[in-house]
C-alpha positions in Angstrom: -76.5 144.0 35.2 -73.1 144.0 36.9 -72.9 143.4 40.6 -73.5 146.5 42.7 -70.7 145.7 45.1 -73.1 145.6 48.0 -71.7 142.1 48.8 -68.5 143.8 50.1 -70.2 145.1 53.2 -70.3 143.0 56.4 -73.3 141.3 58.1 -76.3 139.5 56.7 -77.6 140.8 53.4 -81.1 141.9 52.9 -81.8 139.2 50.3 -84.6 139.7 47.7 -85.5 137.3 44.9 -87.8 137.2 41.9 -89.1 133.9 40.6 -86.7 132.4 38.0 -88.6 132.7 34.8 -89.4 130.0 32.3 -87.5 130.5 29.0 -90.3 128.9 26.9 -90.9 132.4 25.5 -89.8 136.1 25.7 -90.7 138.2 28.8 -94.0 140.1 28.9 -95.3 142.9 31.2 -96.2 140.4 34.0 -92.6 139.2 34.3 -91.3 142.8 34.3 -93.8 143.9 36.9 -92.4 141.5 39.5 -88.8 142.2 38.5 -89.2 146.0 38.7 -90.9 145.7 42.1 -87.9 143.6 43.4 -85.5 146.2 42.0 -87.3 149.1 43.7 -87.3 147.2 47.0 -83.6 146.3 46.7 -82.6 149.9 45.8 -84.7 151.2 48.6 -82.9 149.0 51.2 -79.5 150.0 49.6 -80.5 153.6 50.3 -81.1 152.7 53.9 -77.4 151.9 53.9 -78.0 148.2 54.2 -76.1 145.4 52.5 -78.4 144.0 49.8 -78.5 141.0 47.5 -80.9 140.9 44.6 -81.3 137.7 42.6 -83.2 136.9 39.4 -82.7 134.3 36.7 -84.2 131.7 34.4 -85.7 128.3 34.8 -84.4 126.2 31.9 -85.4 122.6 32.5 -88.7 120.7 32.2 -91.0 119.2 29.6 -92.5 122.5 28.5 -89.1 123.9 27.5 -88.1 120.6 25.8 -91.3 120.7 23.7 -90.8 124.4 22.9 -87.2 123.7 21.7 -88.3 120.7 19.6 -91.0 122.9 18.0 -88.4 125.4 17.0 -85.9 122.8 15.7 -83.2 123.3 18.3 -81.9 121.6 21.4 -83.3 122.7 24.8 -79.9 124.2 25.7 -79.7 126.1 22.5 -83.2 127.5 23.0 -82.4 128.5 26.6 -79.1 130.2 25.5 -80.9 132.1 22.8 -83.8 133.4 25.0 -81.6 134.4 27.9 -79.0 136.3 25.8 -81.4 137.8 23.3 -84.5 138.5 25.4 -84.3 138.2 29.2 -81.0 139.7 30.1 -81.3 142.6 27.6 -84.7 143.5 28.9 -83.5 143.7 32.5 -80.6 145.9 31.4 -83.1 148.1 29.4 -85.3 148.5 32.5 -82.3 149.4 34.7 -82.6 146.3 36.9 -79.7 146.3 39.3 -79.6 142.6 40.1 -76.5 141.3 41.9 -76.7 137.9 40.2 -78.5 136.1 37.4 -78.8 132.4 38.0 -79.5 129.9 35.2 -80.7 126.4 36.2 -78.5 124.8 33.5 -75.3 126.2 35.1 -73.0 123.7 36.8 -72.9 125.8 40.0 -76.6 125.1 40.3 -77.0 121.5 38.9 -74.2 120.0 41.1 -75.7 121.5 44.2 -79.2 120.4 43.3 -78.0 116.8 43.1 -76.2 117.1 46.4 -79.3 118.5 48.1 -81.6 115.7 46.8 -79.0 113.1 47.6 -78.9 114.4 51.2 -82.7 114.1 51.5 -82.5 110.6 50.1 -79.8 109.6 52.5 -81.9 110.9 55.4 -84.9 108.8 54.4 -87.0 111.7 53.2 -87.3 110.3 49.6 -88.7 106.9 48.6 -89.6 105.2 45.3 -93.3 104.7 44.3 -95.7 104.9 41.4 -98.1 107.6 40.5 -100.9 108.2 37.9 -102.8 111.4 37.6 -103.6 114.5 35.5 -100.5 116.6 34.6 -100.4 120.1 33.2 -97.3 120.6 31.2 -97.8 124.4 31.3 -97.6 124.4 35.1 -95.2 121.4 35.2 -97.4 120.0 38.0 -99.6 117.1 38.8 -103.1 118.4 39.4 -105.7 117.6 42.1 -109.4 117.2 41.0 -110.2 120.6 42.5 -107.5 122.2 40.3 -109.3 121.3 37.1 -112.2 122.7 35.1 -114.4 120.6 32.7 -115.7 121.5 29.3 -118.3 119.7 27.2 -118.2 119.4 23.4 -121.3 119.2 21.2 -121.1 115.5 21.0 -121.3 115.3 24.8 -117.6 114.3 25.5 -116.0 116.2 28.3 -112.4 117.4 28.6 -110.6 118.4 31.8 -108.6 121.6 31.6 -106.0 123.2 33.8 -107.8 126.1 35.5 -104.8 128.4 35.0 -103.7 127.6 31.4 -107.2 126.6 30.1 -105.5 123.7 28.2 -106.2 120.0 28.5 -104.2 118.0 31.1 -102.5 114.8 30.2 -102.9 111.6 32.3 -99.4 110.4 33.2 -98.4 107.2 34.8 -94.8 106.9 36.1 -92.7 105.2 38.6 -91.2 108.1 40.5 -89.3 109.1 43.6 -91.4 110.9 46.3 -90.6 113.4 49.0 -92.4 112.8 52.2 -94.3 116.2 52.0 -97.3 114.7 53.9 -95.2 114.6 57.1 -94.7 118.4 57.1 -98.3 119.7 57.2 -98.4 120.3 61.0 -94.9 121.8 61.0 -95.9 124.2 58.2 -99.1 125.2 59.9 -97.2 125.8 63.2 -94.8 128.1 61.3 -97.6 130.0 59.6 -99.3 130.6 63.0 -96.0 131.7 64.7 -95.1 133.9 61.7 -98.4 135.5 60.5 -96.4 137.7 58.0 -94.7 134.7 56.4 -97.2 134.7 53.4 -98.6 137.9 52.1 -101.1 139.3 51.3 -103.6 138.0 53.7 -105.7 136.4 50.9 -102.7 134.4 49.8 -102.0 133.3 53.4 -105.5 132.1 53.9 -105.4 130.1 50.6 -102.3 128.3 51.6 -103.4 127.6 55.2 -106.7 126.2 54.0 -104.9 124.0 51.5 -102.4 122.6 54.0 -105.2 122.0 56.5 -106.9 119.6 54.1 -103.8 117.4 54.3 -100.7 117.2 52.0 -99.8 114.3 49.7 -96.3 113.2 49.2 -94.6 115.0 46.3 -93.3 113.3 43.2 -89.8 114.7 42.8 -88.6 112.9 39.7 -89.7 112.3 36.1 -88.8 109.3 33.9 -90.7 110.0 30.7 -88.2 112.6 29.4 -84.6 113.5 30.0 -84.3 117.3 30.0 -83.4 118.0 33.6 -80.9 117.3 36.4 -80.3 113.6 36.7 -81.3 111.9 40.0 -77.8 111.1 41.3 -78.6 107.5 42.4 -80.8 106.7 39.3 -79.9 108.3 36.0 -83.1 107.0 34.4 -84.9 109.8 36.3 -84.5 113.5 36.2 -85.3 115.7 39.2 -88.8 117.3 39.1 -88.4 120.8 37.6 -89.9 122.6 40.6 -87.5 121.0 43.1 -84.7 122.0 40.7 -86.0 125.5 40.3 -86.7 126.3 44.0 -83.2 125.4 45.0 -81.8 128.3 42.9 -82.5 130.5 45.9 -79.9 128.5 47.8 -77.4 127.5 45.0 -77.0 131.1 43.8 -75.8 132.3 47.2 -73.2 129.6 47.8 -75.1 126.5 49.2 -72.5 123.7 49.7 -69.9 125.7 47.9 -69.2 129.1 49.6 -70.2 128.7 53.3 -69.3 132.3 54.2 -71.4 133.8 51.4 -74.3 131.4 52.2 -74.2 132.3 55.9 -74.2 136.0 55.1 -77.0 135.9 52.6 -79.4 132.9 53.1 -82.3 132.7 53.7 -84.1 135.3 51.5 -85.8 138.1 53.4 -88.4 138.4 50.6 -89.3 136.0 47.9 -91.5 137.8 45.3 -93.7 135.4 43.4 -96.8 135.4 41.1 -99.8 134.1 42.9 -100.1 131.2 40.5 -96.8 129.8 41.9 -97.6 130.6 45.5 -98.1 127.0 46.7 -94.7 125.9 45.5 -93.0 128.6 47.4 -95.2 128.6 50.5 -95.5 124.8 51.0 -92.9 122.8 49.1 -90.0 125.2 49.5 -90.2 125.6 53.3 -90.8 121.8 53.7 -87.7 121.1 51.7 -85.7 123.5 53.9 -87.2 121.9 57.1 -86.1 118.5 55.9 -82.6 119.7 55.3 -82.4 121.7 58.6 -82.0 125.0 56.8 -83.6 128.3 57.9 -86.9 129.5 56.3 -87.3 132.7 54.3 -88.6 135.8 56.0 -91.6 136.5 53.7 -93.2 135.1 50.6 -95.1 137.9 48.9 -97.5 137.1 46.0 -98.3 139.9 43.6 -101.5 139.8 41.6 -101.9 139.4 37.9 -101.8 142.1 35.3 -105.1 142.0 33.4 -106.0 143.0 29.9 -109.7 142.7 29.1 -110.1 140.6 32.3 -107.6 138.0 31.1 -104.3 137.3 33.0 -101.4 138.5 30.9 -99.4 135.6 29.5 -98.2 134.4 26.1 -100.6 131.4 26.3 -103.7 133.5 25.9 -102.2 136.1 23.5 -102.5 139.1 25.8 -98.8 139.4 26.2 -97.5 142.9 25.6 -93.7 143.6 25.4 -92.4 146.1 27.9 -90.5 147.8 25.0 -93.9 148.6 23.4 -94.4 150.9 26.3 -90.9 152.2 27.1 -90.5 153.3 23.5 -93.4 155.7 24.1 -93.4 156.6 27.8 -89.7 156.0 28.7 -88.2 153.5 31.0 -88.5 155.5 34.2 -92.2 156.2 33.6 -92.7 152.5 32.9 -91.0 151.6 36.2 -93.2 154.1 38.1 -96.5 153.4 36.5 -97.3 149.8 37.4 -96.2 150.3 41.0 -98.1 153.5 41.3 -101.3 152.4 39.5 -101.8 148.9 41.1 -101.8 148.0 44.8 -99.1 145.4 45.1 -100.6 142.0 45.8 -103.9 142.8 44.0 -104.8 142.1 40.4 -104.6 145.2 38.3 -105.8 146.2 34.8 -103.5 147.9 32.4 -104.7 150.3 29.7 -102.8 152.7 27.4 -105.2 155.4 28.3 -104.7 155.2 32.0 -100.9 155.2 31.6 -101.2 158.3 29.4 -103.4 160.1 31.8 -101.3 159.4 34.8 -98.1 160.3 32.9 -99.5 163.7 31.9 -101.1 164.6 35.2 -98.6 163.3 37.8 -95.2 163.0 36.1 -95.3 165.8 33.5 -97.6 168.4 35.1 -96.9 167.8 38.9 -93.3 166.6 39.1 -91.6 167.6 35.8 -93.2 171.0 35.7 -92.1 171.7 39.2 -88.5 170.9 38.4 -88.6 173.1 35.3 -90.2 176.1 37.0 -87.8 176.1 39.9 -84.7 175.9 37.7 -86.0 178.6 35.4 -86.7 181.0 38.3 -83.4 180.5 40.0 -81.8 181.2 36.6 -83.9 184.3 36.0 -83.7 185.9 39.4 -80.4 184.7 40.8 -78.3 183.9 37.7 -78.4 180.2 38.4 -76.8 180.4 41.9 -79.0 178.9 44.6 -79.8 181.7 47.1 -79.7 181.4 50.9 -83.0 181.1 52.8 -82.9 184.0 55.3 -86.6 184.6 55.8 -87.9 181.2 56.9 -91.5 181.4 58.2 -94.4 179.1 58.9 -95.0 178.3 55.2 -91.4 177.0 55.0 -91.7 175.0 58.2 -94.8 173.3 56.8 -92.7 172.2 53.8 -90.0 170.9 56.1 -92.5 169.0 58.2 -94.1 167.7 55.0 -90.8 166.3 53.8 -90.2 164.5 57.1 -93.6 163.0 57.0 -93.3 161.9 53.4 -89.9 160.4 53.9 -91.0 158.4 56.9 -94.2 157.3 55.3 -92.5 156.2 52.1 -89.8 154.3 54.0 -92.4 152.4 56.1 -94.6 151.6 53.2 -92.0 150.6 50.6 -89.2 149.3 52.8 -91.2 147.5 55.4 -94.7 146.8 54.0 -93.9 146.4 50.2 -96.7 148.9 49.6 -95.1 150.5 46.6 -98.3 152.4 45.7 -98.6 153.9 49.1 -95.0 154.9 49.3 -95.0 156.5 45.9 -98.2 158.4 46.7 -96.6 159.8 49.9 -93.7 161.2 47.9 -96.0 162.7 45.2 -98.3 164.2 47.9 -95.2 166.1 49.0 -94.5 167.1 45.4 -98.1 168.5 45.3 -97.5 170.3 48.6 -94.4 172.0 47.1 -96.4 173.0 44.0 -99.1 174.4 46.3 -96.5 176.3 48.2 -95.1 178.0 45.1 -98.7 178.8 43.9 -99.5 180.4 47.3 -96.1 182.3 47.6 -96.2 183.7 44.0 -92.4 184.2 43.6 -93.0 185.9 40.3 -94.8 188.7 42.1 -92.4 188.8 45.0 -89.6 189.3 42.5 -91.0 192.7 41.7 -90.3 193.9 45.3 -86.7 195.3 45.2 -86.5 195.8 49.0 -84.1 193.7 51.0 -87.2 192.1 52.6 -88.6 191.2 49.2 -85.3 189.8 47.9 -84.9 187.7 51.1 -88.4 186.4 50.7 -87.8 185.4 47.1 -84.5 183.7 48.0 -86.2 181.7 50.7 -89.1 180.6 48.5 -86.7 179.4 45.7 -84.3 177.8 48.2 -87.2 175.9 49.8 -88.4 174.6 46.4 -85.0 173.6 45.3 -84.1 171.8 48.5 -87.5 170.0 48.3 -86.5 168.8 44.8 -83.1 167.6 46.2 -85.0 165.4 48.6 -87.4 164.2 46.0 -84.6 163.1 43.7 -83.2 160.9 46.5 -86.6 159.5 47.5 -87.6 158.6 43.9 -84.1 157.3 42.9 -85.1 153.6 43.6 -88.2 154.0 41.4 -86.9 156.3 38.6 -83.1 156.3 38.7 -82.5 158.0 35.3 -84.9 160.9 36.0 -83.5 161.4 39.5 -80.0 161.6 38.2 -81.1 164.3 35.7 -82.7 166.3 38.5 -79.7 165.8 40.7 -77.5 167.2 37.9 -79.8 170.1 37.3 -79.6 171.0 41.0 -75.8 171.0 40.9 -76.0 168.5 43.8 -73.2 166.2 42.6 -70.5 168.8 43.0 -71.6 169.7 46.6 -73.1 166.6 48.0 -71.5 163.8 46.0 -73.0 161.1 43.7 -76.8 160.4 43.9 -76.3 156.6 44.5 -74.4 157.5 47.7 -77.3 159.4 49.2 -79.2 157.7 52.0 -82.9 157.9 53.0 -81.7 159.7 56.1 -80.0 162.3 53.9 -83.3 162.7 51.9 -85.2 163.6 55.1 -82.6 165.9 56.5 -83.5 169.5 55.6 -80.9 172.0 54.4 -78.4 169.7 52.8 -78.3 171.6 49.4 -76.0 174.5 50.2 -76.6 178.1 49.0 -74.4 178.8 46.0 -75.1 175.5 44.3 -75.2 175.9 40.5 -78.8 175.3 39.2 -79.2 174.7 35.5 -82.4 174.0 33.5 -81.7 170.7 31.9 -83.9 168.7 29.5 -87.5 168.3 30.4 -87.8 165.4 32.8 -91.1 164.1 31.2 -91.7 165.4 27.7 -95.2 165.8 26.5 -96.4 162.6 25.0 -97.4 164.2 21.7 -93.8 165.2 21.3 -92.8 161.6 21.2 -93.2 159.2 18.3 -96.0 156.8 18.8 -95.2 153.2 19.7 
């Protein structure tokens, strides 16, 4: 998606990154889960009025991609170009991902800087030449320790060692490689973890990393010589730089490392690296050690999300549980898709997906609670006031309770989403307020109050409907980071653009401020926000 323009503001940006994704295949729900989470977090901080930089991209080097390209009869670059332009970028546009940049590791702006970074480490004595032999998983692009393997036994008694993540046999590789002195950074890393307890989240992820580092770190092989699809080692072109060293550096190269000092200073380091828990060690151990070696600042937080599960199996192409996001958006819509995974699964925990659960939550929470509220309020303002929002002149305790409920919901959602990355908790806070407004309408019974033609009755009816419409105005802003298209439709229905300006310009402070939607605003009943699923074609 095109840059948002948030880079034009002054000061350090709130910098969010996703992992850069391997282009060995098309994206599935797991990739989209992390990317939507990053998008919601980025949009939320934009609505705080902050300068934001949101980065995603693709990891295009390494043996796995080389083999995939060979199997498809094309060069690795041709394969990467095809996947990026036909699968990855179109999906992010489809899901309304408002990334500021999309980095590809085959781009010159990246590869040149990677060589410079590694050359600097070599010149500082952080890299040396040595030999290595050990089990290597091509799927992970990683040498494995004995504890990382599982063993299977065939009927004839022969045993095979498998990668615990990919469930595929590892290869025993012997190479002369260049090594980074990672072993020298164990104590420094542990000191950083202790001084910054929120550096790795959730707590279970932090404990895993701390325990691993306490066992002692081995020096890291940072080059490969058995294939050539990668960034050449600058002082020895018989070697290519290990794909994970190459990949991790995208977080620096994409924001101007060694190229645009002003941009780098105003953006780096990342405030939040979002990662899958299977790549946690690379981000929480290797990446900060590389930065320490180069004298660069460390990221604020590394947050590992759980796996999406189908039938108890991690969702990936390698075990055939991959589901295309478009399979779901074609039935439920893009906004409901963005909402569902963050609402249904506590971020950082594993979560199971089912079509039935999605359908049930869509009907109950989106269509019945939220969508129906918007339709009812617009219809009643149209019926009783000709579509002109009336003034609230009879505010009582019931209305004050709604105002208090909004202030509480906005503060709770801001803390949970913006600070804690608790997307589920933040969304629930907003939807608790939606339920409160529904309860208010049920209790106030405006359809009965409308039968009272006295001035007091008319003032009461006007106050009820103003309170409901103003509540919806706030909800449109609060849910805009999660469901931008639906929020825009609601904003248009409330006539808010003409009196308050564009929805993207509204801040979270605006959302919580009661009384912003002025009397006289033109309320129209637009299309149903969340159509009944039976009215949609099946996927």
